[in-house]
C-alpha positions, 0 to 999 in steps of 0.5 A, a space after each residue: 503193535 498198538 495203533 500209531 498215532 499221526 501228529 500234525 506239528 508246524 515246524 515252519 519256525 524251525 527253517 532258518 534263520 530261527 529266532 528263540 522260538 524256532 530253535 525251540 521248536 527244532 528243539 522239541 522235533 528232535 527229542 520226540 522224533 528221538 524219543 524210544 519205542 515212540 508210537 507218534 507218528 510225526 507229520 511236519 509241515 516246513 512253510 516258507 517261500 524262499 527259506 530252506 530246510 538244513 542238515 538239521 531237517 535232512 537229519 531229521 527225515 528218516 524219522 518223521 514225515 516232513 512235508 515242504 509247502 512255499 506259501 507266502 508265510 505272512 499271508 498265511 499266518 495272517 489268514 489263519 489268525 483270521 480263523 480263515 485259510 487252508 485247513 492243516 491237514 489239506 496242507 499236509 496232505 495226509 489226516 492226523 489225529 491232533 495238530 500242534 500249533 508250536 509257534 502259536 499260529 493256530 489253523 483250522 481244522 477238519 477233525 484234529 484235536 488241536 495244542 497251541 503252545 504260548 510262549 509268553 505274554 509280552 505283547 499284552 504289556 507294549 504300547 499299541 505302536 510297539 506291540 503292531 511293529 514286533 508282531 504282538 498285534 496278530 496274537 492280542 487280536 486273535 488270542 481271544 477267539 483261537 485260544 478257547 477253541 484249542 483242547 489245549 495250550 501249552 506255556 513254558 512256565 507256571 508264570 505264563 500259564 496263570 497270566 494265561 488263565 487269568 488274562 482270557 478265562 481259559 479252564 485250569 485243566 486246559 493249560 499245561 505247564 511244560 518246561 521248555 530243555 535245555 540241550 546239553 550237548 550243545 551247552 557245557 563249560 568250553 575247555 580253554 582253547 575253545 573259549 580263546 578261539 571263539 573270543 578271537 572269532 568275534 574279536 573279543 580281546 580276551 577271554 574276561 568279560 561281561 556278556 548280555 543277551 538281548 535285542 531292540 525289544 523295549 522290554 529288554 531294557 538296554 538303557 538300564 544295562 548301559 546305565 547299570 555298566 558305566 555306573 560299575 565302570 565308574 566305580 570299579 575301573 578293572 570292570 571288564 568290557 562288556 559284550 552284547 549278544 542278540 542285537 543283530 550286530 546293531 548297535 542299541 539307540 541307547 548305546 550311540 548317545 552313550 560316547 563315554 561306552 563306546 571303546 567299552 562295548 562291543 556288539 557282536 554280530 549273528 552268532 552260530 549255534 556252535 559258537 555260543 557256549 564259548 561266548 558263555 564260557 568265557 564270560 565272567 558273568 551274565 547280565 540279563 535285563 529284561 523286564 519279562 519272560 516266558 522262559 528266557 533260555 539264555 539263563 539256563 544256557 549261560 548257567 549250564 556253561 558255567 557263567 554266573 547271571 545275574 537277571 530281573 527277578 520277572 516272574 518266570 525266571 523266578 521259576 526256573 532260575 533256581 533258589 540260589 540264582 541272584 535275581 534283582 526286582 529293582 529297576 534302580 542301577 545301583 542294586 544291580 551293581 551289587 549283585 553283579 560286582 561280588 560275581 566279577 571281583 570276589 572269586 569265592 562269590 563267582 566260584 559259588 554262583 557258577 556251581 549253583 548254576 550248572 546244579 540248576 541247569 542240569 535239572 532240564 532236558 529236552 527228552 524231559 520235556 518231548 516225554 510230557 508233550 508226547 503224554 499230553 498228545 495221547 491223552 488228547 487223542 484217546 
């Protein structure tokens, strides 16, 4: 039997409440733990002063080593960004051959190889004030020093890989693009009964609505979203209501100023993962106006649940959305309406886009993502 390969994995972001990065870190960890006949011995750091382990962690406890620490997370991340603070292996209490900084926070190590995942570089395009408010200043200041010191940098798309190499001058053979996966058990076309339950739970009048996914970051372009929706409603009074998912239950500032839309736009609170598929399935179309993404799970999640997508033609989405996707390169609301209108009002166009989206989403799996990561770990540790 071959020797086991000890891996350190920063799983702190998997503690609830999770962001998109935390969800990706948890799904990758699950997939790594599920690999058959694996030689990986995974030690997972779960650090937080206040957040607790959930049932998803307890289900992993017999397949990976969970190491609980209770340090103030923000101070630890700040120290690591400056190249100081506790050494990763010391926090784990065990020496490992490799440490994976899956949330982009690179710690000091004794002798372990270091792999860091860079999810996106959106902070490079934000104004300094917005960058500081949204947390990007930490990476903006630390990446030039920390990334060249890592043995490998993983990105979720070739688009992020290319920009990373160009921006930081990293050797091409040290930067690897490994697409994230999609959980087909969680994201799939739901039966009509479950769609109706999800709509009822969140006060959506009927299972006929447009869905938009975003947050308060400027790059999500809520203003563009509301402008195109207002114009579509003006041209087509039968346009269904717009449901906003992901704004933490707080209307974007752009909506508060649009009194003409208040009756037609519903802002959802935080939605549990087990309700997402029903909401996606019930949407006649999903609209994603983000200016840039590193990967963009909502696009694939919507496709997998049978909701046709209209999205911005940012480099990452051009890469993952599939050849038949409706991607819009313009900031002009009328260009978005031209792409969206057939999906809402023409059943043949809607059904064709739905079928193409389902086929595209099926290309992505967490097992394939885990296998690629495991291969990278072995290569670096050999």
